[in-house]
C-alpha distance (Angstrom), angle and dihedral (degrees) to the residues before:
residue distance angle dihedral
M1 . . .
D2 3.82 . .
A3 3.80 121.0 .
F4 3.79 112.7 -98.6
D5 3.80 98.3 -102.5
T6 3.82 92.0 48.7
F7 3.81 91.6 45.3
L8 3.81 91.4 51.7
Q9 3.81 93.7 48.2
H10 3.79 89.8 61.3
K11 3.79 93.3 56.4
P12 3.80 117.0 91.1
L13 3.80 112.7 -126.6
Y14 3.80 93.9 -141.5
Y15 3.78 134.3 40.8
K16 3.80 126.8 -169.7
E17 3.80 89.5 -143.0
I18 3.80 129.7 23.1
D19 3.79 126.8 -159.5
H20 3.81 99.0 -134.8
Q21 3.82 93.2 -165.4
R22 3.80 94.2 56.0
V23 3.82 95.8 76.7
H24 3.82 90.9 46.5
H25 3.78 89.3 54.2
A26 3.80 90.7 48.6
Y27 3.81 92.4 48.0
G28 3.80 89.3 49.9
L29 3.81 88.4 58.4
L30 3.80 93.3 45.2
K31 3.81 99.2 43.5
P32 3.85 98.3 77.3
H33 3.81 90.4 53.2
I34 3.80 99.5 54.0
R35 3.78 140.6 46.3
Q36 3.81 115.8 -121.7
P37 3.81 116.0 -141.7
R38 3.78 123.2 -144.4
T39 3.78 103.3 -71.2
V40 3.81 137.0 -144.2
H41 3.82 115.2 -165.9
I42 3.82 116.6 -154.4
V43 3.81 113.9 -156.8
G44 3.80 130.6 170.3
T45 3.80 144.7 85.5
N46 3.81 101.8 -90.6
G47 3.79 136.9 19.3
K48 3.81 96.6 27.9
G49 3.79 95.5 122.8
S50 3.80 98.0 47.9
T51 3.81 95.4 39.9
G52 3.79 91.9 48.5
R53 3.79 93.1 46.8
M54 3.80 91.9 49.7
I55 3.81 91.0 52.5
A56 3.80 91.9 46.3
Y57 3.81 94.9 44.3
L58 3.80 96.6 48.2
A59 3.81 91.4 46.4
Y60 3.80 90.3 48.9
K61 3.80 92.6 48.5
S62 3.82 88.6 51.4
G63 3.80 89.0 62.6
L64 3.80 104.0 -92.4
K65 3.80 126.0 127.8
V66 3.80 103.4 -115.9
G67 3.79 138.0 -176.6
H68 3.82 125.9 -166.9
F69 3.80 121.8 -165.2
S70 3.80 114.6 -164.3
S71 3.78 139.0 155.4
P72 2.91 153.6 -96.9
H73 3.80 109.8 9.7
I74 3.79 126.9 -135.9
L75 3.80 104.6 -146.4
K76 3.80 109.6 -8.0
F77 3.80 135.8 22.5
N78 3.83 91.4 -125.7
E79 3.83 88.3 74.7
R80 3.81 89.2 72.7
I81 3.81 95.0 62.7
W82 3.81 107.1 51.1
L83 3.79 114.4 -177.6
N84 3.80 126.1 -172.9
G85 3.77 97.3 -26.0
S86 3.81 101.1 -36.1
D87 3.78 142.3 69.0
S88 3.82 109.1 -92.9
P89 3.81 111.9 -93.2
D90 3.79 120.1 -120.2
D91 3.80 94.3 -107.2
V92 3.81 92.5 54.7
L93 3.81 91.2 51.0
E94 3.80 91.4 46.3
A95 3.82 93.1 51.0
A96 3.83 91.0 48.3
H97 3.82 90.4 49.3
Q98 3.81 92.3 51.0
S99 3.82 90.4 51.7
L100 3.80 95.8 43.8
F101 3.81 94.8 46.7
V102 3.82 91.6 52.9
I103 3.83 92.8 47.8
L104 3.81 94.8 48.3
G105 3.80 98.1 35.4
K106 3.78 129.1 -131.4
E107 3.81 98.7 -77.8
L108 3.81 97.0 50.3
S109 3.81 93.8 39.3
E110 3.78 90.8 54.6
S111 3.81 94.6 44.1
L112 3.81 94.9 54.0
S113 3.79 116.2 95.8
Y114 3.81 121.6 -111.0
F115 3.80 91.3 -101.7
E116 3.81 95.1 43.0
Y117 3.79 93.9 51.5
T118 3.80 94.7 44.9
T119 3.81 91.5 47.9
L120 3.80 89.5 56.6
L121 3.80 89.3 43.7
A122 3.82 88.6 57.5
F123 3.83 89.3 53.5
V124 3.82 88.8 56.9
V125 3.81 93.0 47.3
F126 3.82 92.0 47.8
E127 3.81 99.9 44.1
N128 3.83 93.6 108.6
C129 3.81 94.0 47.9
D130 3.79 126.7 108.8
L131 3.80 92.1 -142.5
M132 3.80 133.4 24.7
V133 3.80 121.3 -164.6
L134 3.81 113.1 -161.5
E135 3.78 122.7 -167.0
A136 3.80 113.3 -154.9
G137 3.78 112.8 -126.1
L138 3.79 104.0 -152.5
G139 3.78 123.8 -1.6
G140 3.77 115.8 -28.6
E141 3.78 116.0 -119.3
F142 3.81 94.1 60.8
D143 3.80 97.3 28.1
A144 3.80 119.1 122.3
T145 3.82 89.4 -123.1
N146 3.81 89.0 63.1
V147 3.82 95.4 72.7
C148 3.81 96.5 90.8
D149 3.80 136.1 61.2
K150 3.80 117.9 -90.2
A151 3.80 130.7 -151.4
L152 3.80 90.0 -160.4
S153 3.80 138.3 5.9
V154 3.80 117.9 -152.1
I155 3.80 115.4 -158.9
T156 3.81 110.7 -157.0
P157 3.84 121.9 -165.4
I158 3.81 112.0 -49.4
G159 3.79 121.9 -148.4
I160 3.79 141.0 154.2
D161 3.82 110.5 -60.1
H162 3.81 138.8 125.5
Q163 3.82 90.5 20.2
A164 3.80 92.8 168.3
F165 3.80 89.4 64.8
L166 3.80 104.2 27.0
G167 3.81 107.4 32.8
E168 3.78 137.9 -92.3
S169 3.82 100.2 -95.3
I170 3.80 133.0 63.5
E171 3.81 88.6 -120.6
A172 3.82 92.2 54.9
I173 3.79 93.9 45.2
A174 3.81 92.8 45.8
G175 3.80 91.0 48.1
T176 3.80 93.1 52.8
K177 3.80 91.1 49.1
I178 3.81 100.5 40.9
R179 3.82 95.8 45.8
S180 3.82 85.3 75.4
I181 3.82 91.2 74.8
Q182 3.80 124.4 107.9
K183 3.81 123.6 176.6
Q184 3.80 106.5 -16.2
V185 3.78 133.3 22.8
L186 3.80 132.6 -176.3
L187 3.79 113.9 -157.2
A188 3.80 114.6 -152.1
P189 3.83 119.1 -148.3
Q190 3.79 108.9 -69.5
V191 3.78 133.8 -150.1
Y192 3.81 92.7 -147.8
D193 3.83 122.0 56.8
E194 3.80 89.6 -150.8
V195 3.81 90.0 72.1
L196 3.81 91.9 65.2
D197 3.81 90.8 48.3
V198 3.81 91.2 52.0
A199 3.81 91.8 45.3
Q200 3.80 93.2 51.5
K201 3.80 91.5 49.9
I202 3.83 94.5 49.0
V203 3.82 92.6 43.9
E204 3.79 89.5 53.7
E205 3.83 92.1 48.3
K206 3.82 91.9 50.3
G207 3.79 97.2 39.6
A208 3.80 90.0 -124.3
I209 3.80 131.0 149.2
L210 3.81 116.8 -107.9
Y211 3.80 120.4 -152.9
L212 3.79 117.1 -167.9
H213 3.78 116.7 -152.0
L214 3.80 108.6 -91.3
P215 3.80 109.8 173.3
S216 3.78 118.1 -159.8
S217 3.80 113.4 -125.9
Q218 3.81 90.2 -134.1
S219 3.82 92.6 54.8
V220 3.80 93.1 45.1
S221 3.82 90.7 51.9
K222 3.81 90.4 53.0
L223 3.81 91.5 45.0
K224 3.79 91.3 52.9
V225 3.80 90.4 55.4
I226 3.81 91.4 48.9
A227 3.81 91.4 45.1
K228 3.80 91.1 53.2
E229 3.82 90.2 52.2
K230 3.80 92.7 47.8
L231 3.84 96.3 39.1
W232 3.81 91.9 -120.7
G233 3.77 121.2 167.9
E234 3.82 122.0 -121.5
Y235 3.78 92.2 -98.5
L236 3.81 91.6 60.2
I237 3.82 89.3 55.2
E238 3.80 87.4 54.5
N239 3.81 92.4 47.6
A240 3.80 90.4 49.5
S241 3.79 90.8 50.5
V242 3.81 90.0 52.7
A243 3.81 89.7 49.2
L244 3.81 91.0 53.1
Q245 3.80 91.6 50.9
A246 3.81 90.7 49.4
L247 3.81 89.9 54.6
D248 3.81 90.2 47.5
I249 3.82 90.8 52.8
L250 3.81 89.6 50.9
D251 3.82 90.6 46.1
I252 3.80 91.3 -123.5
S253 3.79 113.9 150.8
Y254 3.80 120.4 -132.8
N255 3.78 143.5 169.9
I256 3.79 110.2 -126.7
N257 3.82 90.1 -152.7
D258 3.82 89.5 67.7
L259 3.81 86.3 77.6
R260 3.80 86.3 74.2
T261 3.81 89.4 74.5
L262 3.81 96.1 43.3
E263 3.81 116.8 109.5
L264 3.81 114.5 -157.1
F265 3.77 97.4 -165.3
G266 3.80 112.0 -160.1
R267 3.82 94.4 13.5
F268 3.81 105.8 106.6
Y269 3.79 82.5 -48.8
P270 3.83 120.0 178.3
L271 3.80 99.9 -131.7
T272 3.80 90.3 174.9
Q273 3.79 134.2 -9.4
N274 3.80 90.9 -81.6
I275 3.84 104.6 26.7
R276 3.78 126.6 75.2
I277 3.80 122.6 -177.6
D278 3.79 124.7 -158.6
V279 3.80 129.1 174.3
G280 3.82 93.7 -151.8
H281 3.79 115.3 127.9
N282 3.80 112.3 171.6
P283 3.84 137.0 69.4
L284 3.82 93.1 -98.1
A285 3.81 91.0 55.1
A286 3.81 90.6 44.6
K287 3.81 90.3 53.5
A288 3.81 91.2 53.8
I289 3.80 92.3 46.9
E290 3.82 94.0 46.9
K291 3.80 88.8 54.0
A292 3.82 91.7 47.3
L293 3.81 95.9 51.8
D294 3.79 114.5 95.1
N295 3.79 97.6 -173.0
K296 3.78 138.2 29.3
V297 3.79 114.3 -86.6
I298 3.76 142.3 -166.0
L299 3.80 104.0 -111.3
I300 3.82 116.5 -139.9
Y301 3.78 100.9 -161.4
N302 3.77 151.7 166.3
S303 3.80 134.4 148.5
L304 3.77 145.9 -150.0
D305 3.79 114.2 -109.1
D306 3.81 96.1 -113.3
K307 3.82 93.4 59.5
D308 3.81 127.0 93.3
Y309 3.79 92.4 -118.2
E310 3.78 93.6 165.8
A311 3.82 90.3 58.6
V312 3.82 90.0 45.8
L313 3.81 91.3 52.9
Q314 3.81 92.3 45.1
T315 3.82 90.0 51.8
L316 3.80 94.1 49.0
K317 3.82 95.3 41.5
P318 3.84 97.3 96.1
K319 3.82 90.2 60.6
V320 3.83 99.1 39.0
K321 3.82 126.5 93.2
H322 3.78 93.4 -172.8
V323 3.80 140.2 -32.2
E324 3.80 128.6 -108.8
I325 3.81 111.1 -161.8
I326 3.80 114.8 -141.8
P327 3.85 115.7 -162.3
I328 3.83 113.1 -130.4
D329 3.77 131.3 -158.5
S330 3.81 105.9 -125.2
Q331 3.79 134.0 117.9
R332 3.81 86.2 -135.9
A333 3.82 95.9 53.8
T334 3.76 115.4 118.9
T335 3.79 116.5 -121.0
L336 3.78 117.3 -87.9
S337 3.80 89.9 -124.1
E338 3.83 90.3 58.1
I339 3.80 91.1 50.4
E340 3.81 89.0 49.7
K341 3.82 91.0 50.5
A342 3.81 91.6 50.4
I343 3.81 92.5 49.3
Q344 3.80 90.9 48.7
K345 3.81 91.8 47.6
V346 3.80 91.2 52.1
G347 3.80 88.9 48.6
M348 3.80 103.4 -117.6
N349 3.78 131.1 138.2
Y350 3.78 117.3 -118.8
S351 3.78 146.7 178.4
Y352 3.80 134.7 169.3
F353 3.79 122.9 -83.6
E354 3.81 109.9 -109.6
G355 3.79 98.8 -179.3
K356 3.80 94.8 -96.0
I357 3.80 121.9 129.9
D358 3.81 121.4 -166.1
K359 3.82 108.0 -144.4
N360 3.82 88.9 -148.6
E361 3.82 93.6 59.4
Q362 3.80 132.9 72.4
Y363 3.82 117.2 -128.9
L364 3.79 135.6 -159.9
V365 3.81 118.1 -164.6
F366 3.82 105.5 -160.1
G367 3.79 142.1 149.7
S368 3.82 109.5 82.9
F369 3.79 144.7 -30.2
Y370 3.81 86.4 -81.4
V371 3.80 91.9 57.4
V372 3.80 93.1 50.6
E373 3.81 91.6 45.2
E374 3.81 92.6 50.4
F375 3.79 91.6 47.1
L376 3.81 92.5 50.2
N377 3.78 91.0 48.3
K378 3.78 91.6 49.3
M379 3.78 92.2 48.1
Q380 3.80 91.8 43.2
K381 3.79 90.4 -128.3
K382 3.79 97.0 144.5
S383 3.79 92.1 111.1
D384 3.82 89.3 56.7
V385 3.80 95.3 57.9
P386 3.82 109.6 116.2
K387 3.79 114.2 -123.0
């Protein structure tokens, strides 16, 4: 049996076709060997990572043992499997891999996709937790995270993304995501009214309970103070408010002031006084970021080829002085010439990022996890990453 890091390197990140039953079969084999904690499933297009981390962090600070599975990672795989306040250490991941591989067997372990195997790995790591927060990777209904029972599903803002897998319309995308619910669902504020219509229909079909987001004025006032301290954008206040309501539904106590010590690395994160990094990559994320920016910035940008990068650039344009393209190493990256065409079409000036930062300018690094990772590597900021 290969060590975990070697085993993972041999798995392709993307498959043209996925056997959706394979992970259910694997989970069926694993389930008798582990204990499943109470589970929150986070599904949506944007805000999954920050909302999930806020739920997990506040529950952990209240005294519970908590695991949070998210994806993708920025610098190291360990970021995906957060356990009791920290990224899982290598030895914990290795021990979980050794157990999981033996339970599933060589053939099934090797046939599972990267995301399927690591989702099940998280279940092994989290089996002694009181609460497990699972972030769906792509979609919801057919996502690997949807194999287990959930105490609560949280539906974050849904927008147009991953159309090749999820459908071309908001209704189709929302349906694929929301059909993952079971008994209870909390619907975060949505940009598109159609999402509520779809949610109400699916909730009725499943006999589930639907909670609409109802922020308390007292909580929002406290969140605004915290957000000002931490330089959060408006959308992070909203995500935090949703997280608080999720904890209320689950009857989990929390201290809202614990958010003061939470670091949301990669989520509109102030890396330095004049550099913000954000892993957003679609028009909905761009809209939230454009609203959150107070001043005009230099945009350090690139995109994967399945994203509507022209719409992203058009959305950000009012807050951008000019664009600096940063090449990224991904088989899914769009060509640099296509990025150039999109920038020209939108009517923005651009150059290529050469690793130089002007202390008198404000910067936004945006476009995907790959963009942020490449920027951090170029700037040699790895030692500054909060653990």
